[in-house]
C-alpha positions as CSV (number, residue, x, y, z in Angstrom):
1,M,8.6,-20.0,2.4
2,I,6.3,-16.8,1.1
3,K,4.9,-14.8,4.0
4,Q,2.1,-12.7,3.9
5,G,2.4,-8.6,5.0
6,K,0.6,-9.1,8.1
7,N,3.1,-11.9,9.0
8,L,6.6,-9.9,8.4
9,K,8.8,-9.2,11.2
10,D,11.9,-7.1,11.5
11,G,15.0,-8.5,10.5
12,D,13.4,-10.5,7.6
13,V,14.7,-10.2,4.2
14,I,12.5,-10.1,1.4
15,L,12.8,-10.0,-2.8
16,R,11.6,-6.8,-4.8
17,P,11.5,-6.1,-8.2
18,V,13.7,-2.7,-6.7
19,D,17.7,-2.3,-6.9
20,S,19.6,-0.7,-3.9
21,H,18.8,2.7,-5.3
22,G,15.2,2.2,-5.0
23,K,14.7,2.2,-9.2
24,D,12.4,-0.4,-10.5
25,S,14.2,-3.5,-11.9
26,S,13.2,-6.6,-13.9
27,H,15.4,-8.5,-11.6
28,F,14.4,-9.3,-8.0
29,H,16.8,-7.9,-5.1
30,S,17.0,-9.0,-1.7
31,W,15.8,-6.5,1.2
32,K,16.3,-6.7,4.8
33,V,12.8,-5.5,6.6
34,S,14.2,-2.7,9.0
35,E,10.8,-1.8,10.4
36,V,6.9,-3.2,10.3
37,R,4.3,-0.7,10.7
38,Y,0.4,-1.7,11.0
39,T,-1.9,0.8,10.0
40,K,-5.7,0.9,10.9
41,V,-8.2,0.0,8.6
42,L,-10.4,2.7,8.2
43,G,-14.4,1.9,8.0
44,V,-16.8,3.8,6.2
45,E,-17.4,6.5,9.4
46,D,-14.0,7.2,9.1
47,L,-13.6,8.3,5.8
48,K,-14.2,12.1,4.7
49,V,-15.0,13.3,1.3
50,G,-12.3,15.6,0.6
51,E,-9.4,14.2,2.2
52,E,-6.5,12.4,0.8
53,Y,-5.8,8.7,1.5
54,G,-2.4,6.4,0.3
55,V,-4.4,3.3,-1.6
56,W,-2.1,0.1,-2.5
57,I,-2.6,-0.3,-6.0
58,H,-1.6,-4.1,-6.8
59,Q,-0.9,-3.8,-10.2
60,E,1.4,-0.7,-9.6
61,Q,3.2,-2.6,-6.6
62,K,2.9,0.9,-4.9
63,M,0.6,3.3,-2.5
64,L,-0.8,6.0,-4.5
65,P,-2.6,9.1,-3.4
66,Y,-6.3,9.4,-4.0
67,T,-8.8,12.2,-2.9
68,L,-12.2,10.7,-1.9
69,V,-14.8,12.8,-4.3
70,A,-18.2,11.1,-3.1
71,V,-19.3,8.0,-0.7
72,D,-22.3,5.7,-2.2
73,L,-23.2,3.3,0.4
74,D,-25.3,1.7,-2.0
75,A,-22.5,0.9,-4.4
76,E,-18.9,1.5,-3.6
77,V,-16.6,3.9,-2.4
78,C,-15.4,6.8,-5.2
79,A,-12.1,8.1,-5.4
80,S,-10.3,10.1,-8.0
81,W,-6.4,9.7,-8.6
82,N,-4.0,12.6,-8.1
Protein backbone atom coordinates (compact mmCIF):
# COMPACT_ATOMS: atom_id res chain seq x y z
CA MET A 1 0.00 0.00 0.00
CA ILE A 2 1.24 3.51 -0.81
CA LYS A 3 0.03 6.49 1.23
CA GLN A 4 0.29 10.10 0.21
CA GLY A 5 1.57 12.57 2.83
CA LYS A 6 -1.91 13.80 3.74
CA ASN A 7 -2.89 10.24 4.76
CA LEU A 8 0.07 9.53 7.04
CA LYS A 9 -0.59 9.03 10.74
CA ASP A 10 1.59 8.99 13.84
CA GLY A 11 3.13 5.53 14.14
CA ASP A 12 3.07 4.68 10.42
CA VAL A 13 6.23 3.06 9.06
CA ILE A 14 7.64 4.54 5.85
CA LEU A 15 10.58 3.73 3.57
CA ARG A 16 13.03 6.54 2.77
CA PRO A 17 16.44 6.58 1.04
CA VAL A 18 18.02 7.91 4.26
CA ASP A 19 20.02 5.87 6.78
CA SER A 20 19.68 5.92 10.58
CA HIS A 21 22.24 8.74 10.79
CA GLY A 22 20.20 10.99 8.47
CA LYS A 23 22.57 10.54 5.53
CA ASP A 24 21.32 9.99 1.97
CA SER A 25 21.48 6.32 1.02
CA SER A 26 21.22 4.29 -2.17
CA HIS A 27 19.01 1.83 -0.22
CA PHE A 28 15.65 2.39 1.42
CA HIS A 29 15.46 2.27 5.22
CA SER A 30 12.32 2.03 7.37
CA TRP A 31 11.35 4.99 9.53
CA LYS A 32 8.50 5.34 12.00
CA VAL A 33 6.42 8.53 11.77
CA SER A 34 6.68 10.15 15.21
CA GLU A 35 4.63 13.27 14.54
CA VAL A 36 2.53 14.56 11.65
CA ARG A 37 2.44 18.32 11.20
CA TYR A 38 0.01 19.96 8.83
CA THR A 39 0.82 23.36 7.43
CA LYS A 40 -1.49 25.95 6.01
CA VAL A 41 -1.37 26.52 2.26
CA LEU A 42 -0.35 30.10 1.60
CA GLY A 43 -2.36 32.23 -0.78
CA VAL A 44 -0.81 35.03 -2.80
CA GLU A 45 -2.15 37.54 -0.28
CA ASP A 46 -0.14 35.79 2.47
CA LEU A 47 3.20 36.12 0.65
CA LYS A 48 5.56 38.99 1.35
CA VAL A 49 8.41 40.03 -0.95
CA GLY A 50 11.72 39.64 0.87
CA GLU A 51 10.46 36.87 3.19
CA GLU A 52 12.03 33.42 3.21
CA TYR A 53 9.81 30.38 2.64
CA GLY A 54 10.53 26.67 2.78
CA VAL A 55 9.67 25.07 -0.57
CA TRP A 56 9.52 21.30 -1.14
CA ILE A 57 11.69 20.43 -4.16
CA HIS A 58 10.64 17.02 -5.44
CA GLN A 59 13.86 16.33 -7.38
CA GLU A 60 15.92 16.94 -4.23
CA GLN A 61 13.41 15.21 -1.94
CA LYS A 62 13.82 17.97 0.61
CA MET A 63 12.61 21.39 1.61
CA LEU A 64 14.91 24.24 0.63
CA PRO A 65 14.82 27.89 1.71
CA TYR A 66 13.76 30.40 -0.95
CA THR A 67 13.42 34.17 -0.66
CA LEU A 68 10.50 35.70 -2.53
CA VAL A 69 11.88 38.43 -4.78
CA ALA A 70 8.81 39.39 -6.82
CA VAL A 71 5.18 38.53 -7.47
CA ASP A 72 3.78 38.73 -11.00
CA LEU A 73 0.07 37.97 -10.85
CA ASP A 74 -0.04 37.67 -14.64
CA ALA A 75 2.62 34.94 -14.70
CA GLU A 76 3.84 33.09 -11.62
CA VAL A 77 5.50 33.60 -8.26
CA CYS A 78 9.24 34.21 -8.63
CA ALA A 79 11.76 33.17 -5.96
CA SER A 80 15.50 32.93 -5.58
CA TRP A 81 17.25 30.00 -3.91
CA ASN A 82 19.44 30.75 -0.89
